[in-house]
DOLOPA-161868 format. One record per residue: x, y, z of N, C-alpha, C, O, CB in turn; residue in one letter. Coordinates in nm, 2 decimals. Glycine has a CB too. Layout:
N
+--------+--------+--------+--------+--------+--------+--------+--------+--------+--------+--------+--------+--------+--------+--------+------+
:   n.c1 :   n.c2 :   n.c3 :  ca.c1 :  ca.c2 :  ca.c3 :   c.c1 :   c.c2 :   c.c3 :   o.c1 :   o.c2 :   o.c3 :  cb.c1 :  cb.c2 :  cb.c3 : rest :
+--------+--------+--------+--------+--------+--------+--------+--------+--------+--------+--------+--------+--------+--------+--------+------+
:      X :      Y :      Z :      X :      Y :      Z :      X :      Y :      Z :      X :      Y :      Z :      X :      Y :      Z :    a :
...
+--------+--------+--------+--------+--------+--------+--------+--------+--------+--------+--------+--------+--------+--------+--------+------+
***
This chain:
80
+--------+--------+--------+--------+--------+--------+--------+--------+--------+--------+--------+--------+--------+--------+--------+------+
:   n.c1 :   n.c2 :   n.c3 :  ca.c1 :  ca.c2 :  ca.c3 :   c.c1 :   c.c2 :   c.c3 :   o.c1 :   o.c2 :   o.c3 :  cb.c1 :  cb.c2 :  cb.c3 : rest :
+--------+--------+--------+--------+--------+--------+--------+--------+--------+--------+--------+--------+--------+--------+--------+------+
:  10.20 :  10.69 :   8.90 :  10.16 :  10.53 :   8.90 :  10.21 :  10.48 :   8.77 :  10.23 :  10.53 :   8.66 :   9.99 :  10.52 :   8.90 :    x :
:  10.24 :  10.33 :   8.80 :  10.28 :  10.27 :   8.70 :  10.16 :  10.18 :   8.64 :  10.09 :  10.12 :   8.72 :  10.41 :  10.19 :   8.75 :    x :
:  10.14 :  10.16 :   8.50 :  10.04 :  10.12 :   8.44 :  10.09 :  10.01 :   8.32 :  10.19 :  10.01 :   8.25 :   9.98 :  10.24 :   8.40 :    x :
:   9.99 :   9.92 :   8.31 :  10.01 :   9.83 :   8.21 :   9.91 :   9.86 :   8.12 :   9.79 :   9.84 :   8.15 :  10.02 :   9.71 :   8.26 :    x :
:   9.94 :   9.90 :   8.00 :   9.83 :   9.95 :   7.89 :   9.88 :   9.90 :   7.74 :   9.99 :   9.84 :   7.72 :   9.82 :  10.12 :   7.89 :    x :
:   9.79 :   9.93 :   7.64 :   9.86 :   9.91 :   7.51 :   9.90 :  10.02 :   7.43 :   9.84 :  10.13 :   7.43 :   9.78 :   9.86 :   7.43 :    x :
:  10.01 :  10.00 :   7.37 :  10.06 :  10.11 :   7.29 :  10.06 :  10.06 :   7.14 :  10.11 :   9.95 :   7.10 :  10.20 :  10.15 :   7.34 :    x :
:  10.00 :  10.17 :   7.06 :   9.97 :  10.13 :   6.90 :  10.10 :  10.14 :   6.83 :  10.19 :  10.21 :   6.86 :   9.87 :  10.24 :   6.83 :    x :
:  10.10 :  10.05 :   6.72 :  10.19 :  10.04 :   6.64 :  10.12 :  10.01 :   6.51 :  10.01 :  10.04 :   6.48 :  10.28 :   9.95 :   6.70 :    x :
:  10.21 :   9.95 :   6.41 :  10.16 :   9.91 :   6.29 :  10.12 :  10.03 :   6.21 :  10.14 :  10.15 :   6.25 :  10.05 :   9.83 :   6.30 :    x :
:  10.07 :   9.99 :   6.06 :  10.04 :  10.08 :   5.96 :   9.89 :  10.13 :   5.97 :   9.81 :  10.07 :   6.04 :  10.07 :  10.01 :   5.82 :    x :
:   9.87 :  10.23 :   5.91 :   9.73 :  10.28 :   5.87 :   9.64 :  10.17 :   5.85 :   9.67 :  10.10 :   5.75 :   9.73 :  10.36 :   5.75 :    x :
:   9.54 :  10.14 :   5.92 :   9.42 :  10.04 :   5.91 :   9.50 :   9.92 :   5.93 :   9.44 :   9.83 :   5.87 :   9.34 :  10.04 :   5.76 :    x :
:   9.58 :   9.88 :   5.99 :   9.66 :   9.77 :   6.03 :   9.71 :   9.79 :   6.15 :   9.84 :   9.79 :   6.17 :   9.75 :   9.74 :   5.94 :    x :
:   9.63 :   9.79 :   6.26 :   9.67 :   9.82 :   6.41 :   9.75 :   9.69 :   6.46 :   9.71 :   9.58 :   6.42 :   9.53 :   9.86 :   6.50 :    x :
:   9.85 :   9.72 :   6.55 :   9.93 :   9.63 :   6.62 :   9.96 :   9.68 :   6.75 :  10.02 :   9.79 :   6.77 :  10.04 :   9.60 :   6.54 :    x :
:   9.94 :   9.62 :   6.84 :   9.96 :   9.68 :   6.98 :  10.07 :   9.62 :   7.07 :  10.06 :   9.50 :   7.08 :   9.83 :   9.66 :   7.06 :    x :
:  10.15 :   9.68 :   7.14 :  10.24 :   9.62 :   7.24 :  10.19 :   9.64 :   7.39 :  10.14 :   9.75 :   7.42 :  10.38 :   9.68 :   7.23 :    x :
:  10.19 :   9.54 :   7.46 :  10.14 :   9.56 :   7.60 :  10.29 :   9.62 :   7.67 :  10.39 :   9.56 :   7.68 :  10.07 :   9.39 :   7.68 :    x :
:  10.26 :   9.73 :   7.72 :  10.37 :   9.80 :   7.79 :  10.34 :   9.84 :   7.94 :  10.23 :   9.88 :   7.98 :  10.41 :   9.92 :   7.71 :    x :
:  10.45 :   9.84 :   7.99 :  10.46 :   9.87 :   8.15 :  10.51 :  10.02 :   8.12 :  10.60 :  10.03 :   8.04 :  10.59 :   9.76 :   8.27 :    x :
:  10.45 :  10.14 :   8.18 :  10.47 :  10.26 :   8.16 :  10.42 :  10.34 :   8.28 :  10.34 :  10.29 :   8.36 :  10.40 :  10.30 :   8.04 :    x :
:  10.48 :  10.46 :   8.29 :  10.45 :  10.56 :   8.39 :  10.30 :  10.62 :   8.33 :  10.30 :  10.66 :   8.21 :  10.58 :  10.67 :   8.42 :    x :
:  10.20 :  10.63 :   8.42 :  10.07 :  10.69 :   8.35 :  10.07 :  10.80 :   8.31 :   9.98 :  10.83 :   8.23 :   9.96 :  10.69 :   8.43 :    x :
:  10.18 :  10.90 :   8.34 :  10.18 :  11.03 :   8.29 :  10.24 :  11.04 :   8.14 :  10.22 :  11.14 :   8.07 :  10.26 :  11.11 :   8.38 :    x :
:  10.31 :  10.93 :   8.11 :  10.37 :  10.93 :   7.96 :  10.27 :  10.91 :   7.85 :  10.17 :  10.85 :   7.87 :  10.48 :  10.81 :   7.94 :    x :
:  10.28 :  10.97 :   7.73 :  10.19 :  10.94 :   7.62 :  10.17 :  10.82 :   7.59 :  10.25 :  10.74 :   7.63 :  10.22 :  10.99 :   7.51 :    x :
:  10.06 :  10.77 :   7.51 :  10.02 :  10.65 :   7.48 :  10.13 :  10.57 :   7.41 :  10.15 :  10.45 :   7.43 :   9.90 :  10.65 :   7.41 :    x :
:  10.20 :  10.64 :   7.31 :  10.30 :  10.57 :   7.25 :  10.46 :  10.61 :   7.27 :  10.55 :  10.57 :   7.20 :  10.28 :  10.59 :   7.12 :    x :
:  10.46 :  10.69 :   7.40 :  10.59 :  10.73 :   7.45 :  10.67 :  10.64 :   7.50 :  10.68 :  10.53 :   7.46 :  10.58 :  10.81 :   7.53 :    x :
:  10.75 :  10.69 :   7.61 :  10.84 :  10.60 :   7.68 :  10.78 :  10.50 :   7.75 :  10.67 :  10.53 :   7.80 :  10.93 :  10.67 :   7.76 :    x :
:  10.84 :  10.39 :   7.78 :  10.78 :  10.27 :   7.85 :  10.90 :  10.22 :   7.93 :  11.01 :  10.25 :   7.88 :  10.71 :  10.16 :   7.76 :    x :
:  10.88 :  10.15 :   8.03 :  10.98 :  10.06 :   8.12 :  11.00 :   9.93 :   8.06 :  11.11 :   9.88 :   8.07 :  10.92 :  10.05 :   8.25 :    x :
:  10.89 :   9.86 :   8.00 :  10.90 :   9.74 :   7.96 :  10.79 :   9.69 :   7.88 :  10.67 :   9.73 :   7.91 :  10.92 :   9.66 :   8.06 :    x :
:  10.81 :   9.60 :   7.79 :  10.73 :   9.54 :   7.69 :  10.69 :   9.40 :   7.74 :  10.77 :   9.31 :   7.75 :  10.81 :   9.52 :   7.56 :    x :
:  10.59 :   9.38 :   7.78 :  10.55 :   9.24 :   7.81 :  10.45 :   9.16 :   7.74 :  10.39 :   9.08 :   7.79 :  10.50 :   9.23 :   7.95 :    x :
:  10.43 :   9.19 :   7.61 :  10.36 :   9.11 :   7.53 :  10.31 :   9.20 :   7.40 :  10.35 :   9.31 :   7.38 :  10.25 :   9.04 :   7.63 :    x :
:  10.22 :   9.14 :   7.32 :  10.17 :   9.21 :   7.22 :  10.00 :   9.16 :   7.19 :   9.96 :   9.05 :   7.22 :  10.28 :   9.18 :   7.09 :    x :
:   9.93 :   9.24 :   7.13 :   9.81 :   9.21 :   7.08 :   9.80 :   9.24 :   6.92 :   9.83 :   9.35 :   6.88 :   9.71 :   9.27 :   7.15 :    x :
:   9.74 :   9.15 :   6.85 :   9.71 :   9.16 :   6.70 :   9.57 :   9.14 :   6.67 :   9.53 :   9.03 :   6.63 :   9.79 :   9.05 :   6.62 :    x :
:   9.50 :   9.24 :   6.68 :   9.37 :   9.23 :   6.65 :   9.32 :   9.18 :   6.50 :   9.20 :   9.14 :   6.48 :   9.32 :   9.36 :   6.68 :    x :
:   9.40 :   9.19 :   6.41 :   9.38 :   9.16 :   6.28 :   9.42 :   9.05 :   6.25 :   9.40 :   9.02 :   6.13 :   9.43 :   9.23 :   6.21 :    x :
:   9.48 :   8.94 :   6.34 :   9.54 :   8.80 :   6.30 :   9.46 :   8.73 :   6.23 :   9.34 :   8.75 :   6.24 :   9.57 :   8.72 :   6.40 :    x :
:   9.50 :   8.66 :   6.14 :   9.45 :   8.55 :   6.07 :   9.50 :   8.41 :   6.06 :   9.62 :   8.39 :   6.08 :   9.45 :   8.60 :   5.94 :    x :
:   9.43 :   8.32 :   6.04 :   9.49 :   8.20 :   6.03 :   9.58 :   8.16 :   6.15 :   9.54 :   8.16 :   6.27 :   9.57 :   8.20 :   5.91 :    x :
:   9.71 :   8.14 :   6.11 :   9.81 :   8.08 :   6.19 :   9.89 :   8.19 :   6.28 :   9.97 :   8.16 :   6.36 :   9.91 :   7.99 :   6.10 :    x :
:   9.86 :   8.31 :   6.25 :   9.90 :   8.42 :   6.32 :   9.87 :   8.44 :   6.48 :   9.76 :   8.41 :   6.52 :   9.85 :   8.53 :   6.24 :    x :
:   9.95 :   8.47 :   6.55 :   9.91 :   8.47 :   6.69 :   9.84 :   8.60 :   6.73 :   9.89 :   8.71 :   6.70 :  10.05 :   8.45 :   6.79 :    x :
:   9.74 :   8.59 :   6.79 :   9.67 :   8.72 :   6.83 :   9.71 :   8.78 :   6.96 :   9.71 :   8.90 :   6.97 :   9.52 :   8.70 :   6.84 :    x :
:   9.75 :   8.71 :   7.04 :   9.78 :   8.76 :   7.17 :   9.89 :   8.68 :   7.25 :   9.88 :   8.56 :   7.27 :   9.64 :   8.77 :   7.25 :    x :
:   9.99 :   8.75 :   7.30 :  10.09 :   8.70 :   7.35 :  10.13 :   8.77 :   7.48 :  10.17 :   8.89 :   7.46 :  10.20 :   8.69 :   7.24 :    x :
:  10.14 :   8.71 :   7.60 :  10.16 :   8.78 :   7.71 :  10.26 :   8.69 :   7.81 :  10.25 :   8.57 :   7.82 :  10.04 :   8.81 :   7.78 :    x :
:  10.36 :   8.79 :   7.87 :  10.46 :   8.72 :   7.95 :  10.41 :   8.74 :   8.08 :  10.44 :   8.84 :   8.15 :  10.61 :   8.77 :   7.93 :    x :
:  10.32 :   8.61 :   8.13 :  10.25 :   8.61 :   8.27 :  10.33 :   8.65 :   8.38 :  10.28 :   8.72 :   8.47 :  10.20 :   8.48 :   8.30 :    x :
:  10.46 :   8.60 :   8.38 :  10.54 :   8.61 :   8.51 :  10.57 :   8.76 :   8.52 :  10.56 :   8.82 :   8.63 :  10.68 :   8.52 :   8.51 :    x :
:  10.61 :   8.82 :   8.40 :  10.63 :   8.96 :   8.41 :  10.50 :   9.05 :   8.46 :  10.51 :   9.13 :   8.54 :  10.68 :   9.02 :   8.26 :    x :
:  10.40 :   9.02 :   8.41 :  10.29 :   9.10 :   8.43 :  10.25 :   9.08 :   8.58 :  10.22 :   9.17 :   8.65 :  10.19 :   9.08 :   8.34 :    x :
:  10.26 :   8.95 :   8.63 :  10.24 :   8.93 :   8.77 :  10.33 :   9.00 :   8.87 :  10.29 :   9.06 :   8.98 :  10.26 :   8.79 :   8.80 :    x :
:  10.46 :   9.00 :   8.81 :  10.56 :   9.08 :   8.89 :  10.54 :   9.21 :   8.90 :  10.55 :   9.27 :   9.01 :  10.70 :   9.07 :   8.84 :    x :
:  10.49 :   9.29 :   8.79 :  10.45 :   9.43 :   8.79 :  10.32 :   9.46 :   8.87 :  10.30 :   9.57 :   8.93 :  10.43 :   9.48 :   8.66 :    x :
:  10.23 :   9.35 :   8.87 :  10.11 :   9.39 :   8.94 :  10.15 :   9.38 :   9.11 :  10.11 :   9.46 :   9.19 :   9.98 :   9.29 :   8.90 :    x :
:  10.23 :   9.29 :   9.14 :  10.27 :   9.27 :   9.27 :  10.37 :   9.39 :   9.32 :  10.40 :   9.40 :   9.44 :  10.33 :   9.13 :   9.29 :    x :
:  10.42 :   9.48 :   9.23 :  10.50 :   9.58 :   9.26 :  10.39 :   9.72 :   9.27 :  10.43 :   9.83 :   9.30 :  10.63 :   9.58 :   9.15 :    x :
:  10.26 :   9.69 :   9.23 :  10.16 :   9.83 :   9.25 :  10.11 :   9.87 :   9.11 :  10.04 :   9.96 :   9.11 :  10.25 :   9.97 :   9.32 :    x :
:  10.15 :   9.81 :   9.01 :  10.11 :   9.84 :   8.85 :   9.95 :   9.83 :   8.85 :   9.90 :   9.73 :   8.90 :  10.19 :   9.73 :   8.74 :    x :
:   9.88 :   9.93 :   8.78 :   9.74 :   9.89 :   8.76 :   9.72 :   9.87 :   8.61 :   9.78 :   9.93 :   8.52 :   9.65 :  10.01 :   8.81 :    x :
:   9.63 :   9.77 :   8.58 :   9.60 :   9.73 :   8.44 :   9.50 :   9.82 :   8.38 :   9.41 :   9.87 :   8.45 :   9.54 :   9.57 :   8.42 :    x :
:   9.51 :   9.85 :   8.26 :   9.41 :   9.94 :   8.18 :   9.29 :   9.83 :   8.17 :   9.30 :   9.71 :   8.20 :   9.47 :   9.99 :   8.01 :    x :
:   9.17 :   9.90 :   8.13 :   9.06 :   9.82 :   8.12 :   9.06 :   9.72 :   7.99 :   9.00 :   9.61 :   8.00 :   8.95 :   9.91 :   8.13 :    x :
:   9.13 :   9.76 :   7.90 :   9.16 :   9.67 :   7.77 :   9.22 :   9.56 :   7.81 :   9.19 :   9.44 :   7.78 :   9.24 :   9.73 :   7.66 :    x :
:   9.33 :   9.59 :   7.88 :   9.44 :   9.48 :   7.92 :   9.36 :   9.38 :   8.01 :   9.36 :   9.25 :   7.99 :   9.58 :   9.54 :   8.01 :    x :
:   9.29 :   9.45 :   8.11 :   9.24 :   9.33 :   8.20 :   9.13 :   9.25 :   8.14 :   9.11 :   9.13 :   8.17 :   9.19 :   9.39 :   8.33 :    x :
:   9.06 :   9.31 :   8.03 :   8.99 :   9.22 :   7.93 :   9.06 :   9.12 :   7.85 :   9.02 :   9.00 :   7.84 :   8.92 :   9.29 :   7.84 :    x :
:   9.16 :   9.16 :   7.79 :   9.25 :   9.07 :   7.72 :   9.29 :   8.94 :   7.80 :   9.28 :   8.83 :   7.76 :   9.36 :   9.14 :   7.68 :    x :
:   9.35 :   8.98 :   7.93 :   9.42 :   8.87 :   8.02 :   9.29 :   8.79 :   8.06 :   9.31 :   8.67 :   8.07 :   9.50 :   8.94 :   8.16 :    x :
:   9.19 :   8.83 :   8.08 :   9.07 :   8.74 :   8.13 :   9.03 :   8.66 :   8.01 :   8.98 :   8.55 :   8.04 :   8.96 :   8.83 :   8.18 :    x :
:   9.04 :   8.70 :   7.89 :   9.00 :   8.61 :   7.76 :   9.08 :   8.51 :   7.75 :   9.05 :   8.39 :   7.73 :   9.00 :   8.68 :   7.63 :    x :
:   9.23 :   8.56 :   7.77 :   9.36 :   8.44 :   7.75 :   9.33 :   8.35 :   7.86 :   9.36 :   8.24 :   7.83 :   9.52 :   8.50 :   7.77 :    x :
:   9.29 :   8.37 :   7.98 :   9.28 :   8.28 :   8.08 :   9.17 :   8.17 :   8.05 :   9.18 :   8.05 :   8.08 :   9.26 :   8.35 :   8.22 :    x :
:   9.07 :   8.22 :   8.00 :   8.95 :   8.14 :   7.99 :   8.97 :   8.04 :   7.89 :   8.88 :   7.96 :   7.86 :   8.83 :   8.22 :   7.96 :    x :
+--------+--------+--------+--------+--------+--------+--------+--------+--------+--------+--------+--------+--------+--------+--------+------+
***
């Protein structure tokens, strides 16, 4: 099954996440099909906290991709 989930990057104590489209059997930071955005939980000031390519997310959902719980929550917050 194809999943849209977060993949961790960044340094120790400075997390940075990519929103990735991947096969659910792959490891969290392993191979992915496409990157569709990013989430920076430690963003301050003018830094962007969340960026999502909505068209690509909608495309993958139409193809049967499932969203992880955290990604669902992030997309809901962004829409509000």
